LUMDOLUM-969090 format. One record per residue: x, y, z of N, C-alpha, C, O in turn. Coordinates in steps of 0.1 Angstrom, whole numbers, plus 5000, padded with zeros to 4 digits. Layout:
N
XYZXYZXYZXYZ ...
//
This chain:
336
661547443460662247303452661447233450660447263456 661547123443660447033439661046893449662146853449 659846863455660046753469658946633466658346573475 658646593454657646533451657846353453657046273454 659746353455660246203456661046213468662146233462 661346203479662646213487663446073487662945993479 664546033495665345973496664845923510664846003519 664445833512664845713527665845663528665945583518 666845663536667745613544667745553556667145603566 668445453556668045333565669645233571670145143564 670345273584671645223582671645043591671745083602 671644953592670944883596672444773602673544773596 672344703614673544623613672844463620673344363614 672344453626671944303634670144293639669844213648 669244383633667844473635667344303622667544313610 666944223626665944143613664744183616664244283610 663744103630662744103629662244253631661244283625 662744323636662844533637662444563621661444633617 663344503614664044543599662244503594661544593589 661744393595660644333589659544483591658944543583 659744483605658644573609658844753601657844803597 659744803599659644893598660244923583660845023580 660144833573660444823560658344813554657644853545 658344713566656244703563655744863563655044903554 656244933574655945053579656245143569655245213567 657345173561657645243549656445223535656045313528 656045103535655145023524654145043530653444993522 653445083538652145113540651745303547650845353554 652845353540653145493545651945553539651745523527 650945673547650145783532650845843521650445853510 651945863525652645953509653245863503654045913495 653245703503653945623498654745723483655945743479 653445763478653945783467655345863464656045853455 655445963476657146103479658145983474659045993465 657845833484659445793487660145733472659645633465 661045793471661545783453662645703453663345693443 662845643469663945563465664145513485663845563496 664745393482665045333502666245273498666345183490 667445373506668445323508668945263520669045343529 669345163521669645083533671345063532671745023521 671945073538673545023542673744943548673945003558 673944793551674344703555675744713561676744703555 675344753581676544813586677544673590677044613599 678944623584679344533587678444403578677544423569 678844273582678344163576677444093589677744043599 676344113584675243993590673843973582672844043580 674343823578673543793568671943793570671543873562 670943723576670143713581669543863583668343853583 669843953584669344083582669044113570668044153565 670344083564670444133546669344053539668544093530 669443933544668243793536666843933537666343983528 666543943549665244023555665544213540664844233530 666144243544666144333533665444313517664444353512 666844193513666344163501665144123498664744163487 664444053505662844023507661444133506660244123508 662444253501661344373499661544433487660744513482 662544383482663044413464662044443458662244553452 660544383456660244373449658644463453657744493446 659044483467657744603473658144713477657244763484 659344793477659744893477661044943465661944883460 660745063463661945133455663245063463663745153469 663645003464665244993471666144913467666044813461 667445003473668844913471669444983481669445093487 670044833481671044783494672444803488672644763477 673444853497675044853495675444803514674944813525 676444743509676944683520678844813529679944833525 678444843537679944893539680744733554680644683565 681244743545682544663556682244663569681444593576 683244793572683344793584682244853594681344923590 682444823607681544893616681045043617680645103627 681045073611680745273611680045293603679945273591 679145363614678045403611677545563602676645603596 679145633607679045793606679345753587679045823577 680045643586680545583573679445563563679445613551 678445473572677445443563676245563563675745553552 675945633567675145753565675945863556675245923548 677145893557677545953550677345863531676945933522 677545733530677145693518675445743515675145813506 674845703520673345773521673245843514672645823503 674146003517673946063512674446093500673746153491 675446063498676346043489675445953474675645983462 674645863478674145823466672845853464672445813453 672045903474671445993471670746053461671446163462 669646093449669446103438668746193442668746293434 667746213456666546323455667646483463668846503465 666546553464667246663477666946693494667546773501 666246623495665846543503666146453512665046403513 666746403520666946273528666046263541666446353549 664946173546664346113560665145973559665145863552 665946023572666445913581665345893592664645973600 665445743589665045673599666145553605667245563600 665845433616666745323619665845223616664645223612 666945083620666444973616665244953630664144893628 665644993641664944913648663945023655663745033667 663345093643662145183650660545173642660545113631 659945203644658445153639657745333637657745433644 657245303628656745453620655845443618655545333612 654545543623653745583623652845603602653545663595 652145583599651345573591651945693582652545673572 651645843590651545933584653046013584653146133580 653845943588655245993594656146063581657046143582 655846013571657046113562656046203553656646273544 654546203554653746293550653946403561653946523557 654246373573654046483586655546583585655646693589 656346493579657746553579657346683564657546803566 656846643553657046633543656246793549656846903550 654946773551654046873555655447023565655747143562 655846953574656247063580657347153573657747263575 658047023562659047113552657947203545658347313549 657147213539656947273532655647443536655047513528 655847433554655147523562656047653559657247653560 655047773554656247873553656647963564657048073564 656147873578656347933589657547913595658248003601 657947783592659247743596660747843585660547813574 661247893586662347993578663447903576663747803582 664147953569665647923566666347773567667547753567 665347663567665447553579666647463569666547453556 667347433574668347293561667847203572669047173575 667047123582666746993588665347013602664947093610 665046903598663746903612663546783615663946703606 662946733625662946593629661746623638661346733640 661346473644660546503655661046393666662146333665 660146353679660846313686660746163687660146123677 661146053695660945903695660745853710661545873719 659845803709659745723726660145563723660145523712 660545483736660545363736658945293733657945343737 658945173725657945053728657745013742658644973749 655845003748655944993755656044843761655044793762 656944793763656444593760657444573777657744463780 657544643781657744633795657544703807656444753804 657844753820657344833831658244903829658145013833 660044863821661144973824660745063814660845183816 660345033804660145103791659045203793659145313788 657745173803656545253808657245353814657145483812 658145293821658445423831659645523826659845643828 660545433817661245603808660645693802661145813801 659245633795658645743785657945813799658045933800 657245733809656745903815657745963822657446073827 658845933824660046023826660546143821660946253825 660246083808660046183796658846303793658746393785 658146273804657146433802657046523812656146583815 658546523818658846643819660346693822661246633828 660446813819661846883814662746763826663946733823 662346713839663646663841663846593839664846533845 663046523829663246403820664146423809665046343807 663946503802663746543786664846613786665646563777 665146703793665846803794666146883779667146943775 665346863774665146983759665846913752666646993747 666046723748666246703747666346673733665946553734 666546683719665546673702665146553706663946553708 665946423709665946293711664246263717663346183714 664446363728662846303734661946393742661146363750 662246563738661046663740659946653733660346623722 658846653734658046683724657146803723655946793725 658046933717657547083721656047073718655547003709 655447163727653947233719653947293700653047293690 654747313701655347373685656847353681657747293688 657047393669657747353663659047413663658947493654 660547443670661047513677662347513673662547403671 663647593670664747583669665647463680665147453691 666347413678667047253677668747333677669347433673 669147233684671047233680671647113676672847083675 670046993674670846883667669546793661668446813666 669846693650668546653644668746513643669646473634 667946403651668546263652667846203643666746233639 668946083638668446053625667345913625667045843616 667045893639665745793642664645873634663945793627 664146023634663246043627663446203619662446263619 664346253612665146363608664946333590665046243583 664546463590664346513574665446583574665746653584 666246583563667346683563667746723546668046623539 667846853542668046893527669746833529670646863537 669646733517671446713512672546763508673646713508 672046903502672746983498673547073510674647123510 672947063516673347133531674347023543675147053552 673846883539674446783546676046823541676846863549 676546783523677246823517678146893523679146853529 677647063523678347113523678747153537679547253540 678147063546678647053560680046933567680546903578 680246873550681646783554680546653557681246563560 679146633557678746473555678546463569678646563577 678146333573678646263587679846233589680446193579 680246243601681946223600682046063604681345993611 683246033595683145873595683945843608684245723610 684445943618685445873631684345863634683245883628 684745823650684145743661683445833669683745843681 682245953664682146073668681546073683681646163692 680645953684679945923700679145813698678345783690 679845753713678745623716677445583708677245483700 676345723714674945683708674945683696673745683693 675445673688675145663674674845773663674445743652 674945933669674046033665675346103662676146063671 675746193653676646263652676246413653675846483644 676446453664676346573672677246663663676646713654 678346693664678946763652678446843639678646953635 677646723633677046783622675546883626675346983620 674846833635674246983642674647073638674247123627 675747123649676447203648677247283634677147403631 677647203629678347213610677047303602677147413597 675647213604674347273600673947373601673347433592 674247443616673547553624674147713613673547813610 675547673609675747763599675447783589676047873582 674647713583673347733571671847763572670947793564 671947743582670047763588669847733595670747713603 668347723598667747693614667647503615667447443604 667747443623667447313625665947263637666147273649 664947223632663547243642663547113644664047023638 662847123657662246973663660847033658660547153655 660146943659658546943658657846833670658546763677 656646843669656146783682655646633676655346533682 655546663664654946503655656046493641656346593635 656346443640655646253640656546203650657746253650 656246123656656946063666657245903666656445833661 657945873668657945723660659345653673660345693679 658545523672658945403684660345353682660645283672 661345413693663145383689663145243699663345263711 663045123695663445033706664844963710665244843709 665445113716666945153720667045083733668245093736 666545033741666944973752665644913760664544963763 666144803761665044673767665544633782665244533789 666244703785666244633802667544773810668444833804 667144783820667644873834669144913826669345023821 669944813826671244863828671544923811672445013811 670844873796671244933788670345073785670545133774 669445103793669145263797670445343799671045413792 670645313812671745373820673245363810674145453811 673545273802674245253794674245403787675145493786 672945403782672845533770672445613778672245713772 672345623787672445793793674045813797674445923793 674745753804675645763805676945783793678045823796 676445743777676845803765676345933762676946003754 674946003769674546103761675146213772675246333770 675546163779676246263791677446283782677546383776 678746143781679546233773679346303759680146383755 678046273751678146373739677946493747678546583741 677146543760677046663757677646783763677146893767 679146723764680346773764680446883752680746993755 680146833740680146923729679247033731678947053719 678547113738677947213739678147283749678147233760 678447433747678747533757677347603757676947683749 676847543768675547573772675247573790675947513799 674047663791674247653809673847443809674547363815 672947413804672947293806673847193807674047113816 674447213797675847143795677047163810678047103813 676547253814677747333827677147263835677847193842 675547243837675147173846675147003851674946943862 675646973837674946863837676646783839676846663842 677646883837679046863841679346893857680346843864 678446973861679047013881677946923890677746933902 677446853883675546793887676846663903676646673915 678046583896678146503907679346583918679346593930 680146613910680846753920680546873931681346933938 679246873930678446973936677746893947677546953958 677446793946676646693952677246643961676846623972 678746613955680046583967679846643975679146643985 680946733968681046883976680146903991680346904003 679046913982677946943993677346834006676646884016 677646684004677546614009678546624026678146624038 680146644017681146654023680746744032680146704043 680846894029680546974036679346994046679347094053 678446924047677246914056677846854066676946844074 678946794071679646704077680146854091680246844103 680146954086680847054093679747124095679547154107 678647174084677847274084676447204078676347174066 675447184089674247114081673547214071672747174063 673947334071673047414061673247404045672647444035 674747294046674647254032673747174026673447194014 673247074033672547024031671347064024670846964019 670547174021669547274017669647244001668647243994 670747243997670647223979670447103974669847103964 670946953981670846843980669246843987668846743983 668546883993667146873997666146923990665046873988 666647063986665947123979665647033965664547043961 666746953957666946903946665546793947664546803941 665946693960664946593963663446623962662446553960 663446693963662046763968661646803954660646743951 662146873945661946873933662046773925661846793913 662146703928662246523922661046463928660646373921 660646483934659346383943657846523936656846503930 658246643940657346733930656946663918655746633916 657546643912657846583899657246483895656546483885 657346353905656946243902655046253910654246163907 654746323916653446353921652846423910651546413909 653346473904652446563891652446513881651646553872 653446393878653346303870652046153872651346093864 652146153880651046103886649246133885648346073879 649246223889648046253889647746303871646646333867 648846313863648546363852648446253838648246273826 648746113846648846013838648145883842647945783834 647845883857647545813873648245693866647645613859 649545673868650045543865651345533880652145623882 651145413889651845393901653045403895653545503900 654045353884655245383884655545513881656645523877 654645633883654745773886655845753896656945793893 655545703910656445713925658045703922659045763925 657745583913659645553911660245673907661145723913 659845733895660445843892661545913897662545933890 661345953908662446033916663945973915664946033913 663445833918664945763919665345743905666545773902 664645693895664645773882665645813875666545763869 664745963881665146093878666946083881667846083872 667246073898668446063902669045993897669946063891 669245863895670045743883670645863871671745923871 669445843863669645963853670146033850670346043838 670646133860671046323868672746223865673746233857 672246143876674146073882674446013866675446063862 673945953860674845833846674645943835674645913823 674446083838674446173828676046293830676746343822 676146313844677046333850678346283848679246333842 678246153853679546093851680046063842681246023843 679346063828679746063810680246173807680946183798 679946253813680646443807681846403817682846403811 681946363831683346383841684046293833685146323828 683346173831684346073818685046123810686246123810 684146193800684346213790685546323787686346333777 685246413800686146553799687846473807688946503804 687546383815688846333818689746273803690846293800 689046213800689346153784690646263777691846253774 689646343777689846503767691146543774692046583767 691346523788692046603792693546533793694646603794 693446353795694046253787695046233774696146193771 694246273771694546283751694846403752695946393746 694646553754695546643752697146633757698046673750 697346583772698346543777699546483774700746523777 699146343765699446283756699646313744700546253738 698546423736699246453727700746563728701646573719 700646623738701746743745702846673741703746693733 702546543751704146463755704846423740705946423734 703446383737704446323718704846423713705846393706 704646573712705246643712706246713714706646803707 706946673728708346733731708846633731709946633736 708246493726709446393727709846413707710846373702 708846463701708746443681710146573679711046573671 709846683691710346813690711146853702711046953709 712046773703712646823717713546953714713946993703 713847013731714647153727715847173727716347273723 
//
């Protein structure tokens, strides 16, 4: 396959100063000559962001489109349809890209070690502008925090994965189209089309890479982070694996063992062991990074798992009531 040129795709909404930064990063890429086109889709109206994009028309091979409804899936599908090249590198308007971002992705794509690839991606991290973002990044240094998520796990070598985040991914356009493109429905609240990963796996392997690592400024406060974790918990119910099962059962099991411990103290062994593992994890991170914030991680991990599980249970209840509503509607439409 000729990959002398690739499409770079961004969906933007209200990223003004951040968009200025990511477009400057693209202009300064080591593999700038490989950028055949930069397709930007303005997701709904935002004049200031649009003006920033226009200011780069003479600096990048830039094409700007507008998608009137605020629909990120529809905007990404538009990029795929408009792309002129076989490979599409996606990132977001609130990201910062290292100079070797595109070169790194393309080097991995050309590697003969990654067989039957249809997409690959690197992880992302928060910029460390405040103590909260530093602590979130610290929490991702252990599986307790990253849970092998393609959004945040930095594997030691390329590994097969189940989903490619569009903050830092390289896709084969042909297979996105074969898989039905990005969903135009509101697939989930975290802005990622997890269903597309499942559909793409039918055509080959998705790979998570150790590099490149992109900064993604998705959360600037405690509550934004908790909201995002809740949303990831909602999205995780789509996967039928052990991790999804444990996410779903975390809160019910914790509540059940606490209630039963009033009758039999031995039931406290499970929660105590869990909290002890969190404490050991925070001690390990402290000795590895020598960062005093490490001792807050036990609490943060507990809140993270709580938010994940709450999101998963909430989504399950949504599906249950949606199913009941559909059944009742069918009974009314087709009475016996």
